[in-house]
C-alpha positions in Angstrom: -5.1 -11.7 -2.0 -6.7 -15.2 -1.6 -5.8 -18.1 0.7 -2.7 -19.1 -1.3 0.6 -18.7 0.5 3.6 -17.4 -1.4 6.4 -20.0 -0.9 10.0 -20.2 -1.6 10.8 -23.0 -4.1 14.2 -24.8 -4.4 15.8 -25.8 -7.7 14.4 -29.1 -9.0 11.1 -29.0 -7.2 8.1 -30.2 -9.1 5.2 -27.5 -9.3 1.9 -26.9 -10.8 1.8 -23.6 -12.7 -1.2 -21.5 -13.8 -1.6 -18.8 -16.7 -4.6 -16.5 -16.0 -6.3 -14.3 -18.4 -5.9 -10.5 -18.0 -8.6 -10.2 -15.3 -6.6 -12.7 -13.0 -9.9 -14.7 -12.8 -10.0 -16.9 -15.6 -7.5 -19.7 -15.8 -6.3 -20.2 -19.4 -3.7 -22.8 -19.0 -2.2 -25.1 -16.3 0.3 -27.9 -16.0 3.3 -29.2 -14.2 6.9 -28.3 -14.4 10.3 -28.2 -12.6 11.9 -25.1 -11.0 15.2 -24.2 -12.7 16.2 -21.0 -10.8 14.9 -18.1 -8.8 15.4 -14.6 -10.2 14.6 -12.0 -7.3 14.7 -8.6 -9.1 11.4 -6.9 -8.4 9.2 -9.8 -7.2 9.7 -13.5 -6.6 9.8 -15.0 -10.2 11.1 -18.4 -11.2 12.4 -19.9 -14.4 10.2 -23.1 -14.9 10.6 -25.8 -17.3 6.9 -26.7 -18.4 6.8 -30.5 -18.9 3.8 -30.6 -21.5 5.0 -27.6 -23.5 8.8 -28.4 -23.3 9.7 -24.8 -22.9 11.2 -22.5 -20.2 9.1 -19.5 -18.9 9.4 -16.9 -16.0 6.4 -17.3 -13.7 5.7 -15.5 -10.6 5.5 -17.5 -7.3 1.9 -16.6 -6.9 1.0 -18.7 -9.8 2.8 -21.7 -8.6 1.8 -24.6 -6.3 4.1 -27.3 -4.8 3.4 -30.9 -5.8 4.5 -33.7 -3.6 
């Protein structure tokens, strides 16, 4: 794992999200979004509203960064 820290996000927080290629090295897409809810079934996933794409997706906390 790299230097990124996995963080607990709260509903309504502004985040930067990443979508990586299958090899987890190449970044295919990135943008900003808002945390809607946390779903803790098997790993820490969040439902995120992506601002630019105007949709809702499930993203693992590893691929999210806090924006201030």
